N, C-alpha and C positions, 0 to 999 in steps of 0.2 A: 389673458385674452378672451375675448368675448364670443361664446359659440352658441348658436341655437341647434338644436336637435329637434326636427320636424316632422311629424308623426309619431312620435314616441310617447309610448302612456307607460312603459316598463320602467324607464329612469336609467337602465341599463347603459349607455352611452352619455346621458348626461353626468351621471354619477360618476364615470370613469374619467371625466374633464374633471370636473369638481374636485375632486382627489389628487391632480393635478396642479392644484390650484387656480385653476380658470373659472369664470363667471360661465356657467354654463346654464341653458333655461331648456328645457323640453316645451313642446307645444304640442298639442293632440285636442281633436273636439271631445275626449273623455277626461276623466280624471287621471293624475298619475297613482301608480302602485305603491311608488314610496316617499318618502318626505325627499324634498328639494324643490328648485325655482321648475314651478309649469304654470305654463299660461294655457288656461281649458278656452280651447276657442280654434277659431279658423285661422291658420299661420298664416293664408296672403296678406292678412292685417299686418303681420308681425316682419314681412320680410324687408320692410322700407326702414327701421331700425338701424343703428349702427353694429353690425356685426364683422368678427374677423372672418369667422368660418360659420358654414351650414353643414351638417350632417342631415339629408332626409330620406325618408323610409316613408315613400309613398305608398298608399295600399294598392295590392298587387290583385286585388279581385279579379277585375276587367283586363288587366293585361297580362299575367303570366300563361303561357304556352300550355302549363299543364292543365288550363281549361278552355283548351282549344274548339272542344266540341261543342262550347254555348256561345262561342263568338258570334254567330248569324243570328243568334236570339238578342244579342245587347251589343249593337252598334252604336245606339245614343250612349250607353254607359261607357263603352270602351273611348268613343269621342271625347268625352267629358274626363276622364281618367288620363288620357293622354296627353289635353288640354292643362290639368293640373300638374302633370309630371315635368313639361314645358316650361309653367310658371316656376319651379322650383331649379331647373337648372339653368335658367335665364334670371333670375334673382340677383339685384344689384346688391349682391355679396362678392368678395374680391375669389374666397377659395370655397368650393360647394364639392361635395360628395353628394350623389344621389345614389341610395340602396335600391336593388330591387333583384327577385329571382330572374331568371331564363324570361323575356317577356319579349312583346311585339316592339317595344319603344327601341329595340335593337333594330328594328326596320324602320319602323316610325318616326324614329328621332335621327338616333345616330348609333353605331356599336358601342359596346360600353368600353373604357379603358383598362378594367380589369378584371377578371372573374375569379373569386378567393374561394375557399373551401374553411366550413370548421377545422379538420382535419390540419390545416397549415398553422392552426393557433391554440394548440392543445386541447382539443376537443374529438374523439375518436369516432365522428358524426361527418355524411355529408349532405352538404345545404348547399347547390351550386349558387353563388351570389353574385353578380354582377354589379360592378361600380361606376357611374359615368362621373369622371372627374373634372375638375375646374381647377388650374394653379395648385395641385396637389402632386406630390409624387404617388407611384404605388404603392401599396402597403408590401411590407417585407414580412413572410413569414416569421413566425417566433418560435414556434414549437411546432415540427410536424408530428404526429401522432399514429400510431398503429389505432386498430379498431375499424372504423370508417364506415360504421351502419347505416344504412340509407336513411332511414325513418327517426326524424329529433322527435317524434310522439311515441316510438315503440315503448308500449308497457303503461302507459300513460292512462288506458281505457277511455279516452275521448270520442264522441261521434265526429267525424273529419268536418262537416260543415257546421258543428256548435261554436257558440260563443267564446267558451275555453281554448277549444282547439283553435281557433283562429287568433287568439290572441297568445296562445304558447308557441305557434307557428311565427308571428311576426315577432318574438323579441330577437335580438342581437346576441348572440353567444357572446360572453365575457370576454374570453380569448381577443374576439375579434374589438371588442370594447376598449379591451385596455389598449391593443396595437394601433387604433385608432389617435387614441388621447397620447400614448409616448410617442408615434410619429409626425402625428399632426400637430400637435399641440405645439408650436413653433410657430409663430407669424414671422419669423424672418425668410420665409421661403420666397424665393425670388419669383414676381408674377410673371406669367407666359403668357401670351396668347395661345392658343387653342388653332392647329393649321387645318 
């Protein structure tokens, strides 16, 4: 299966699909942190290639409700971020997952199809993650664990708005990436029209 992982520099999701034998390619405006197929550039230019599946992680800086107090100051950036989000969701690819935290996309685009937590996939942390799905079934939890610490960055010593912190916050948990590859790495899912 040919898989595009949009807006991913870590290679976590890409590598999970590669390990399952798929041709997976990550794409981001920055270099990848690991070896593997990666396109450094604008993902919108790669959308018209023939992909079987796209998993997209658009930047949430101007969308996440955790930054709601700054919304009045960044309407222009928010509009551009929503347009980018919609381009990914409406891409000419049969199967799509767009991932973001709780954000205004829920009201400005549509409600997510699923909300997941890392503790459902073997990580004892919380990080509410919304999934907008097209022709994909919801992810099934693989390993529900205790712990459930709030911050994915406790003990890292990052400043909240530093480049290092933003990168760490954007990485997909390995348990979630593995579940995506295990459960969505089959191109025989029936194609359905979203109602």
